[in-house]
N, C-alpha and C positions, 0 to 999 in steps of 0.2 A: 573327591578330587579325581578328575579324569587324567589318566596318564597315557601318553604315547612317547616312546623314545625310539629314535631311529638312527642308524648309521647308514648313510645313503649310498655307500659303494657296495660292499658284499651283501648287505641285507636288502638292497634295492629299494623300490618305492614302497612306502608304507601307507596303508589305507585302513580306516576303521569306520564302519557304517552301522547305524542302528542306535538302540537305546543305551543307557549308561552301562548295563551289564556287558553288552557286546563290546563297547569301547574299552572297558576295564579288562575284559578277558584278552582282547587283542593286545592291549598294552602290556600285560603281564608276560605274554609270550614274547613280544618284541624285547622287553627288558631282559628276559632270561637269555635270549639269543645274542643280543647286541649290546646290552648296557655296559658291561665291563670293557669290551673292546672300544666302544664309542668314547667312554670317558678317558681311556688311555691314549686315544688317537691324537697325534700332534699335527698342527697345520703350520704351513710355512709362513702364513701372513693372515691378518684379519680379513674375514669376508666383509663385504660392504652392502648395505641396502641400496638397491636401485629404486629410488622413490618414483621416478617417472613411469616405471613399469609395474608399480605396486598399487594396490587399492584396498580400502576397508570400507565396505558399502552395504546398505540394506539390499536384500533380495527377497524373492517370494518365500523362501524358507526361514528367513530371519536375518542372518548376518554372514556376509562373504568376506573372508580375509585372504588376500593374495599378496605375498611378500616375495619380491624378486631380490635375490642376493647373488653376489658375484661368483660364488663357488659353493658346491655342496658341503654341508656341515652336519654333524650329529645334532639332534634336536629332540625336544619333548614338549608336550603341552598338557596343561592341567587347568582345573578351575578352583577358585577359592571363594569363600563367602565373607560377608561383613566388611565392605560391600561386595556384591557379586563382581568377579573379575576373571578374565582369562589370562593365564600366565604361560608365556612361551620362553623356554630356556634354549639357547642356541650357542653352539661353540664359537666364541670369538667373532661376533658380528658388530660392526660399527653401524649404529642405527641413525646416523645423521640423515635428516629429511623426513623422519617419522611424523612430525607434527603436521606436515602438509598432506600426508597420506590419510590420517585419521579424521580429518575435519568433516568429511561428507557423511559420516554414519551417525544417525540420531541415536542408535543403540549404544554408542561409545560415549561415556561421560568424560573420560579422561584417558590419555595415552602417555606412557612414560617408559623409558628404557635406560639401561646402564649396565655396568659391570656387576655381576651377582656373586661370583666366586672365581677362584683362579681358573682362567681359561674359558670361562663361560659368561655370556651376557644374558640379560633378562628383559623381555618385553612384557609390559603389563597393560591390558586394556580393561579399564573399569567400565562395567556394563550397567545399562539402565535397569536391568532386571535379570532374572535367572535364565541363562542359556547354557545348554550342553553342546559338546562337540558331536555333531552328527556324522561328519566325515573329515578326514585329514589325509594329506599326502604331500610328498615332496617329489617334484618332477625335475630331472636333471638333464642337462644338455651341454652343448659346446659353449653356450653363452653364460652358463652359471646354473642356477637352480631356482625353482619356484615352490614356496610353501603355500599350499592351499588348504584353508580350513572353512568348513561350513558349520555355523552355529544355529541351533534351533531353540525356540522358547521351550522351557520345561517347567513342570510344577516345582514350587519352592521346596517341597519336602524331598523330591528326587535330587534337585540341585544341591541341597544342604547335605544329603547323604554322600553325594559324590565329592563335595568339597571337604568333607570330614575325614576321608580315607587318608591313612598315614603315608608318608613318603617311603619309598624303598630304603632300607637301612643303609645301603651303600651310597645313597645320594645325600643324606642329611649332613649338615655342617658338623664339624667335630664338637663333641661335648666339651663344655668348659673344663670339666675335671680332667680331661685328657690333654689339655694344653700344656706344653712345657713351661716351667716357671720363667718369667721374664727376669733378666738380671737387674738387680737394684744397686745403684751407686749412691754413695753418701751415707752418712750416719745420722742425719737430722730426723727430728720427730715428724715433720710434715712430709708425707709421701705424695709427690706430684707425679702424675702420669701424663706424659707428653705424647700426643697423638698426631704425628705428621700425616696429613691427609693423603689419601690415594696411595699409589705405589705399584710397582710391577706392571702388569698389563693395563692398569688404570692410571694413566699419567695425570689425570685431572685437567685443569685448564692449561692451555698452551698459547704461547705468543712467540712466533719464530722458533728458535731452537730451545727456548726456555719452557719448562714444564712446572706446574704447580707441585707435583710430587717431589721433584728434585730440589726445588727451592725450599720447600718446607722441611725436607730432611736436613738440609744444611742449617736452616734456622733452628730447628729443634735440637740439633747437636750442640750448637752454640749456647742455646738457652740452658740445656742440661748442664753443660760445663760451668756456667755462671751460677746456677742454683747449687750445685755440689760444692763449689768453692765458697759460697756464702756460709755454709755450715749448718744452716737451719733446716735444710731440705734433703730428702732422699728422692731419687728420680728413677722412674721406670719409663721406657719408651715402648709404644705399641709396635713399632718397627724401627730398626736401626740399619736398614738396608733398603735397596730398591726392590721390595717384595710386595705382593698383594696380600692384604689382611682384611678379611670380611668385617663388616661393621660390627656385627654382634661379637666377634672375637675380640675386638678392641675393648668393648665393655667388659668382657670376661677377663682380659688382662688386668684391667683396673680393679676388678673385684678380687682377683687372686693376689694382687699386690697390696691389698688393704688401703686403697687410695684415699688420701685426704682430699685431693683435688684432681679433677680430670680436665685437661686443657687440650682441645683439638685445634690444630693449626692449619689454616687454609689460605689460599690466595686465588680467589675465583676470577672469572671473567664474565662480564656482562655484554650482551649484544650491542647495547647502545654505546658502550665505551665511555660513559660520562662519570661513573662512580669512581671515587678514589679515597684513600685513607682507611685506617684501621676501623673495623666494625666488630662489636661484641654481641654474640647471640646467646640467649638463654632459651630454655624450653618454653614454648607457648602454653598458656592455660588450656587451649583447645586440644592440645596434643597429649594431655596427661592421661585421659581415659584410654586413648589409643595406645599410649606407651605401656600402660599397665597390662593391657590385653596382649600386646605383641611380646612383651617380655615373658609373661606367663606361658604363652604358647611355645616360644622358641628356646627358652633356657630351662635347664634342670631346676626343679623346685628348690634345691638346696643352694642355688646360685643366685637367687633373686635378692636376698637381703643378707647383709653381713651378720653372722652369728645365729641365723635362723634357718632350720631345715623345714621347708614348707611342703615337702613331698607327700605328707599325709593329709593335707588340707584341701578343701574344695575351693572352687573358683571364687566364691563370695568372700571367704576368709582371706584368701591370698590378695584379692583386690583391696579389701579393707586395710590389711596390714601395709600394703604398698602405698595406699593413699595416706596412711598415717605417717609413714616414713617420708613421703614427698612433702607433706605439710611441714614437717620439721626441716627438710632440706631446702625448700624453695627460698625462705628468707636468707639462708646462708649463701645460696647461689646468687641472689640479688646483691648481697653485700660484696661478694667476690667480684661480680661484674662492675659494681660501683668503684671498688678499690682499683681494679685494673684500668678502668676509664680515667680515673683521677690521676693515676701515675703516668699514663701515656700523655695526658694533657699537660701535666706538670713538666714533662720532659720536652714540651713544645713540639711534639710529633703530630703529624697530620692525622686527623680522624675523619671518618665519613660524616656528611652533614646530619645523618641520623646515626650516632655512634652506638646506640643501644637498640637492639632489635630482638624479636622473638621468632622462633620457628620450631618445626617438629623434627629436627634432625635426629636420626637414630642414635648417634653417639652421645646425645644429651639426656638419654632416657633412664639412666640409673636413678632409682628412687631415693637412694641414701648417700649418693656421692655428689657434692657440689660440682657441677659440670658446665663449662662454657665453651663455645666455639669462637675462636678469634680469626676473623679475616684480617691477616696482617696487612694486606693490600689487595689490589685488583690487577691481574695480569693484563686486562683490557685497557688499563691506564698506562700510558708511556711513562708518566712520572712515578707511579708506584713501581713499575717494572725496574726503573733505574734505581729507585731506593732499595728494592729487594736485592739488587746485585751489588750494592755498596756496603762493604764490610763495616765501615764506620757507622753508617745509619743503622745497620742491624745491631751493632753493639749498643747503640742508644736505646733501641727498642727492647733488647734483651734486658738491659739495666732497668728500664721502666717496669717490665713485667716482674722482675725479681722484687723490686720495691713494692709493687702492687700486691704480690702474693704475701710478702712479709707483713704489710699493713693489714691485709685481710686476716692473717693468722693471729696477729696481736688482738684485733677487735674480736675475732671469733672466740679466742681463749678467754678474753675478759667477759664476754656475754655468757659463756659456759660457766665460768666461775660464779657469776651472780646467780645463775639458775641453780647451781649446786648448793648454794648457801641459804 
């Protein structure tokens, strides 16, 4: 893993040139001098990518990355393997327009960006092969700042060694064991973890003055109240305020609560604006291997499976146990999605023309907790937006979801009883 972290005011322009050892040595010095200050620095507003003045393109040395942003911000860069990718973490940058910048470089297989943790955004460039950072700098001026990176081809062994280096301890996400316990309401046997998407500095989709984060928090609170009143459910929310919660933390909240069900709530927006209606997502088969690897890498080993401490086990054993858990959980998840779909349709509520879909969403990757992501509607649809703002419509959707969860629990209990006998 190559590291550079810079605070662009007192620490000035940061440059690292040479092989992996030189890059790492420079990075460690920069981290020691600037890391704590940079992470504490507050900005008055989001910086923005200036796509017109930015480029990601092939050059004689390999790959040139030039990112123009509206103001200087703390930043760091690293590489990761499996697949090879460059990761740039930057303090609060809006990456709109990135797709146009990345199209011209054959070395870039994919480019994506978004909120990574509170106050920080992340740019990921998936690379066609192993490349190391040969040089990097941020130049500042009256018009903003320019991040310049030069990437050079490297031997796979050298790249893998760089990608395998651990993050500085101060940067890593909180360990699941250190998380404060989420409050549980209700006394029912079925523990439902509600996950209102986005929050805080990550508003999610937007339409006018409406944001996905705010609408889903309202909806989640109403669903929570209905579930608790029903009497069969206990409810935990991954957030009960307009705060940013990292994706992996949401899974850890579910694990700590002993979740029976994890339900992530969203209201996305599509560029074409045609989609409308509720959509239910489950984890795709293609994402299961990736899910196992990501969870094993980023979570404590005693946090991967309920009741099992895997901290003394090697990667093969961990992967096998997680695969076994997922084999048991996937049919339960499918039945959960079917029950929710049926209840929504029974309530005569609008669903997407493809109501059941699969994806590799991070919040669906718990191997032993039935997990679904529900797009309650699409903010890009004026009809869905009107529905989401209608308390009566929300009450009907809430009632349908309560009915669907109850039906699933009854079926799940009956199937378990048959297996136990």
